[in-house]
Backbone as a ProteinNet text record, in pm:
[ID]
protein_1_A
[PRIMARY]
MNQKPDDKTALLLIAHGSRNPRANQDIVDLANRFLQRGHSIAEPCFLEMAPPSIEDGGAKCVEKGARRVVMLPYFLSAGIHVVEDLLEARNAMTERFPDVQFILAKPLGPHVMLEELLGMRLDEALASSATS
[TERTIARY]
-2757	-2860.2	-2824.4	-2778.8	-2731.4	-2621.4	-2539.1	-2431.4	-2479.3	-2430.8	-2468.5	-2377.1	-2435.6	-2352.8	-2291.9	-2192.6	-2132.2	-2228.9	-2189.1	-2277.2	-2306.7	-2230	-2251.8	-2333.5	-2381.5	-2465.8	-2610.3	-2697.6	-2840.8	-2917.6	-3028.5	-3122.3	-3244.3	-3277.5	-3396.3	-3494.9	-3594.8	-3692.8	-3804.5	-3827.3	-3918.7	-4036.8	-4156.4	-4279.4	-4354.9	-4453.2	-4532.9	-4609.3	-4675.7	-4760.3	-4907	-4988.9	-5131.6	-5209.5	-5333.3	-5421.1	-5461.4	-5440.1	-5473.3	-5351.8	-5359.4	-5244.7	-5197.1	-5289.9	-5247.5	-5158	-5183.4	-5097.7	-4958.2	-4950.7	-4821.5	-4742	-4811.3	-4744.3	-4645	-4667.6	-4576.8	-4432.2	-4411.2	-4274.6	-4215.3	-4300.4	-4254.9	-4208.2	-4287.6	-4251	-4122.4	-4107.4	-3986.4	-3863.4	-3874.5	-3761.9	-3726.6	-3827.3	-3802.1	-3734	-3770.9	-3704.9	-3557.2	-3525.9	-3385	-3308.9	-3370.7	-3306.6	-3284.3	-3382.6	-3369.7	-3259.2	-3232.3	-3127.6	-2989.4	-2981.1	-2851	-2812.1	-2897.7	-2866.5	-2887.4	-2794.9	-2802.7	-2903.2	-2925.6	-3020.7	-3105.5	-3236.3	-3330.3	-3456.4	-3482.8	-3595	-3695.4	-3823.7	-3926.8	-3965.2	-4005.2	-4055.2	-4144.3	-4209.3	-4308.2	-4291.8	-4315.2	-4309.1	-4420.6	-4540.2	-4653.5	-4761.9	-4859	-4980	-4961.2	-4838.3	-4816.7	-4681.1	-4672.1	-4541.6	-4468.4	-4337.2	-4251	-4218.6	-4186	-4145.1	-4006.4	-3965.8	-3832.1	-3726.7	-3742.7	-3645.1	-3639.2	-3755.7	-3757.4	-3692.6	-3719.7	-3656.7	-3506.1	-3461.4	-3317.4	-3252.7	-3320	-3268	-3256.9	-3353.4	-3349.8	-3228.9	-3199.7	-3081.5	-2954.2	-2945.1	-2827.3	-2818.2	-2932.4	-2935.6	-2885.7	-2907.8	-2864.8	-2719.3	-2651.2	-2508.9	-2470.6	-2562.9	-2531	-2437	-2339.3	-2249	-2279.3	-2357.1	-2401.5	-2544	-2632.4	-2772.7	-2808	-2847.5	-2890.9	-3042.8	-3089.5	-3232.1	-3288.2	-3374.1	-3428.2	-3573.9	-3600.2	-3738.2	-3820.7	-3936.3	-4032.5	-4133.2	-4078.3	-4154.7	-4123.5	-4222.2	-4200.8	-4117.2	-4135.4	-4065.2	-4007.5	-3923.6	-3857.2	-3946.1	-4062.1	-4153.2	-4112.1	-4201.8	-4172.3	-4129.9	-4187.9	-4150.5	-4004	-3960.3	-3821.5	-3726.8	-3761	-3671.2	-3659.1	-3768.5	-3764.1	-3776.3	-3883.9	-3911.7	-3804.9	-3766.5	-3667.3	-3528.4	-3498.6	-3371.8	-3367.6	-3479.2	-3488.6	-3471.9	-3533.5	-3519.2	-3374.7	-3310.4	-3169.4	-3083.9	-3107	-3028.7	-3051.3	-3175.8	-3206	-3136	-3135	-3068.8	-2917.8	-2863.3	-2719.8	-2680.3	-2765.1	-2738	-2750.8	-2851.4	-2874.4	-2767.3	-2721.7	-2621.1	-2501.1	-2417.1	-2308.5	-2202.8	-2195.1	-2095.9	-2147.8	-2271.3	-2332.7	-2355	-2322.8	-2344.2	-2483.8	-2563.6	-2696.4	-2692.6	-2726.2	-2721.4	-2864	-2910	-3044	-3033.6	-3091.8	-3091.8	-3198.8	-3191.1	-3289.8	-3422.6	-3532.8	-3661.9	-3661.5	-3769.3	-3776.5	-3773.1	-3830.6	-3836.2	-3777.3	-3752.9	-3767.3	-3651.3	-3683.8	-3583.3	-3634.8	-3546.5	-3586.8	-3655.7	-3614.7	-3679	-3823.7	-3851.7	-3989.6	-4074.7	-4017.5	-4088.1	-4116.4	-4018.5	-4038.1	-4147	-4147.7	-4250	-4389.2	-4401.2	-4529.8	-4573.9	-4478	-4510.2	-4562	-4503.3	-4550.9	-4692.6	-4717.9	-4852.4	-4954	-4912.9	-4998.7	-5033.4	-4932.6	-4956.3	-5050.4	-5030.4	-5117.4	-5262	-5279.5	-5414.1	-5483.9	-5409.9	-5468.3	-5501.1	-5413.7	-5438.6	-5559.1	-5571.8	-5686	-5817	-5813.4	-5935.9	-5979.6	-5885.2	-5917.6	-5987	-5961.8	-6021.3	-6147.5	-6180.6	-6300.6	-6416.6
1681.8	1774	1917.7	1938.6	2070.7	2056.1	2157.7	2149.2	2202.3	2141.1	2183.8	2298.8	2414.7	2526.4	2499.2	2577.3	2563.8	2614.2	2598.3	2633.9	2782.3	2864.5	3009	3060	2967.4	3003.9	2967.3	3064.2	3042.6	3041.4	2969.3	2970.2	3049.7	3153	3233.3	3206.8	3122.3	3083.5	3186.1	3246.5	3359.8	3325	3328.9	3311	3443.3	3451.1	3573.9	3598.7	3496.7	3509.8	3509.4	3456.6	3444.1	3467.5	3505.1	3515	3375.2	3275.1	3137.1	3070.8	3041.7	2981.9	2850.2	2771.3	2644	2668.2	2773.5	2805.8	2846	2917.4	2959.6	2843.9	2739	2625.4	2557.8	2566.6	2503.5	2548.8	2679	2730.3	2695.9	2688.5	2646.4	2501.5	2417.4	2275.9	2260.6	2341.7	2335.8	2373.7	2476.9	2515.4	2401.2	2336.7	2223.2	2107.6	2084.5	1976.4	2009.1	2135.7	2173.1	2149.1	2178	2150.7	2000.8	1919.9	1775.2	1721.7	1792.4	1749.5	1797.7	1864.4	1899.3	2045.9	2130.6	2273.7	2323.8	2403	2443	2555.7	2641.7	2752.6	2758.9	2747.5	2760.6	2825.9	2946.5	3023.9	3056.4	3034.6	3077.6	3222.8	3293.4	3430.3	3465.5	3581.6	3618.6	3764	3788.7	3923.8	4009.7	3951.5	4026.6	3930.9	3983.1	3913.9	3814	3783.5	3687.4	3712.9	3689.1	3698.7	3565.5	3566.8	3682.3	3748.9	3875.3	3948.9	3902.5	3943.2	3909.2	3964.4	4088.9	4150.5	4077.8	4037.4	3963	3825.7	3760.3	3631.1	3643.4	3748.9	3772.3	3800	3879.6	3909.9	3782.2	3693.4	3567.4	3482.7	3484.1	3412.3	3468.1	3599.5	3663.9	3632.3	3635.7	3602.2	3460.6	3371.9	3232.6	3213	3322.3	3314	3315.3	3340.4	3340	3454.9	3424.6	3525.3	3546.4	3453	3459.8	3407.1	3478.5	3438.8	3428.4	3309.5	3288.5	3302.6	3403.3	3431.9	3350.8	3253.4	3163	3197.5	3264.8	3301.9	3181.3	3165.5	3062.2	3127.8	3181.8	3254.1	3190.5	3186.1	3122.9	3206	3336.3	3415.8	3542.5	3608.4	3730.5	3851.4	3850.8	3964.7	4076.3	4169.1	4288.7	4254.4	4149.6	4113.3	4071.8	3990	3943.8	4054.8	4122.1	4222.6	4346.8	4387	4509	4482.5	4415.3	4401.1	4318.5	4205.8	4122.8	4186.6	4254.2	4326.8	4438.8	4507.9	4613.2	4555.7	4441.3	4376.3	4334.6	4280.7	4242.3	4364.3	4472.8	4593.2	4648.2	4643.8	4691.7	4605.8	4473.8	4386.2	4402.9	4426.5	4450.5	4576.8	4677.1	4801.1	4779.4	4704.6	4679.3	4589.9	4491.5	4395.1	4397.6	4500.4	4515.7	4405.9	4330.7	4223.4	4089	4088.2	3965.3	3979.5	3874.3	3873.5	3818.4	3892.5	3848.6	3824.1	3702.5	3660.9	3629.3	3696.4	3671.7	3572.6	3453.3	3350.5	3382.1	3313.4	3329.6	3266	3309.1	3243.5	3102.3	3029.8	2889.2	2867.8	2958.2	2936.3	3052.1	3037.2	2911.6	2817	2691.8	2589.8	2457.9	2377.6	2252	2159	2163.9	2078.1	2120.1	2248.5	2295.6	2241.9	2237.9	2179.6	2031.5	1962.3	1820	1801.6	1887.8	1880.7	1905.3	2004.6	2030.7	1912.7	1848.8	1728.4	1616.4	1603.2	1503.2	1537.1	1664.1	1706.3	1682.1	1704.1	1676.2	1527.9	1442.5	1297.9	1255.9	1313.1	1282.2	1322.6	1443	1491.8	1403.7	1366.4	1280.4	1142.2	1089.8	957.1	960.8	1067.3	1073.9	1097.6	1169.2	1190.5	1064	976.7	851.4	754.3	769.1	677.1	734.6	858.5	914.7	924.4
322.2	280.6	319.2	442.3	479.1	581.3	588.8	685.6	819.5	925.1	1058.9	1100.3	1130.6	1174.6	1311.4	1346	1477.2	1585	1710.7	1822.2	1832.2	1765.5	1771.3	1653.2	1568.8	1454.8	1485	1473.3	1499.2	1368.2	1368.4	1257	1300.9	1225.4	1252.7	1139.7	1166.9	1065.3	1064.1	947.8	936.4	846.4	903.9	826.5	824.2	737.9	728.5	857.6	907.2	1025.5	985.4	1073.4	1046.4	1175	1160.4	1277.2	1326.3	1242.1	1275.7	1342	1472	1541.6	1480.4	1423.5	1361.9	1240.7	1166.1	1051.7	1098.9	1209.8	1263.9	1322	1360.5	1423.3	1328.5	1196.9	1099.7	1120	1136.7	1148.7	1285.6	1387.8	1520.9	1514.7	1450	1435.1	1354.2	1250.6	1168.3	1250.6	1331	1417.9	1512.3	1567.8	1657.8	1586.4	1460.3	1384.5	1359.7	1335	1319.8	1450.6	1563.9	1692.7	1710.6	1673.5	1684.9	1594.8	1485	1391.4	1434.6	1549.4	1603.5	1599.8	1546.8	1549.6	1692.3	1741.9	1881.9	1906.1	1806.7	1820.9	1694.3	1709.9	1598.3	1653.7	1608.3	1659.9	1549.2	1574.8	1479.6	1506.9	1403	1420	1301.2	1311.7	1212.1	1169.8	1042.8	988.5	1046.4	1057.5	1111.6	1158.1	1228.3	1272.3	1385.6	1427.1	1535.1	1599.3	1728.4	1793.7	1784.7	1797.4	1814.2	1681	1687.6	1568.1	1525	1406.4	1357.2	1452.2	1493.7	1583	1717.2	1770.6	1896.7	1880.4	1768.1	1741.8	1728.4	1659.7	1646.2	1780.8	1863.7	1997.1	2081.1	2067.2	2141.7	2098.4	1969.1	1918.9	1982.8	1987.3	2046.4	2195.2	2265.3	2408.3	2433.7	2337.6	2351.1	2309.3	2274.5	2244.5	2098	2008.8	1865.4	1831.1	1749.1	1693.9	1545.8	1491.1	1351.7	1348	1276.9	1266.6	1119	1076.6	939.2	937.3	866.8	855.3	739.1	769.9	668.3	639.4	527.5	495.1	450.8	512.7	475.5	381.2	270.9	169.3	34.8	-54.2	-183.8	-279.5	-280.2	-380.3	-318.3	-395.9	-351.2	-377	-313.4	-324.5	-231.8	-211.2	-132.6	9.7	68.2	205.3	213.3	119.4	122.5	78.9	-28.9	-86	3.1	65.8	146.1	295.6	337.4	480.8	553.2	497.8	564.8	560.3	451.2	443	547.5	563.5	664.2	805.3	830.9	961.8	985.2	882.5	896.6	929.3	858.3	882.4	1023.2	1071.5	1206.5	1311.6	1291.2	1388.2	1382.8	1264.2	1251.3	1326.6	1319.7	1391.8	1542.6	1583.8	1727.1	1787	1709.7	1756.3	1661	1668.2	1570.1	1574.3	1683.2	1693.1	1641.9	1592.5	1542.9	1392.1	1318.2	1173.3	1144	1067.6	1025.1	875.2	834.5	694.4	649.5	545.8	492.1	376.2	394.7	290.4	185.6	74.1	-33.2	7.3	-56.1	-31.8	-91.2	-71.2	-112.4	-263.6	-338.3	-482.5	-558.4	-683.8	-758.5	-728.1	-710.3	-682.9	-738.7	-793.2	-855.7	-754.9	-627.7	-528.1	-503.1	-517.9	-504	-618.9	-738.7	-853.3	-828.2	-772.5	-741.8	-637.4	-536.4	-432.7	-491.2	-577.5	-641.7	-727.5	-795.2	-872.1	-782.6	-663	-567.3	-520	-494.6	-452.4	-564.6	-688.6	-803.6	-807.6	-794	-794.8	-681.9	-561.5	-448.2	-476.8	-532.7	-562.2	-665.1	-768.6	-871.9	-817.1	-732	-673	-581	-503.3	-410.9	-484.9	-596.8	-673.1	-745.9	-775.8	-843.9	-748.9	-619.1	-520.9	-458.7	-488.9	-425	-520.4
[MASK]
++++++++++++++++++++++++++++++++++++++++++++++++++++++++++++++++++++++++++++++++++++++++++++++++++++++++++++++++++++++++++++++++++++

C-alpha cells in the first residue's frame, strides 16, 4: 500500500484543526497508526485552531532526527490552504532548517480510492436507513 521511509524520514500529518478536541483526535490517531505500522517518526499538527502548529510539528520531526519530512495534508482538495498556506509553511520550515528536505504531498482528492470510500459510505447509509 505504501513504502516505509527510512529512519530519517518523518511523516508530518496536517489537518485543518478544530475547536472540538474530538475532531482533532482523528489526526493524532492516524499518526499513531503510522507509528504502529513501522514509521519511525509521525507527528500530527494543525493549520489553525489547535496545537501543535505546522511549524512546531515540523520542528519536532527535526528534533527527532528527521533529514526529510513528508508533509501529508489531511485535506480533500487543493484549496487555498493547500495551495498557499501549506506551501508557505513548507517554505518557512525549509528556511529555518536548510539541511532538512520538506516535501509537500498532494491532498486526498480527487483520487479513485476516495470515490470508492464515498461509495462505501453511500452503501452504509442506505443499509442503515433500510433497517431503521
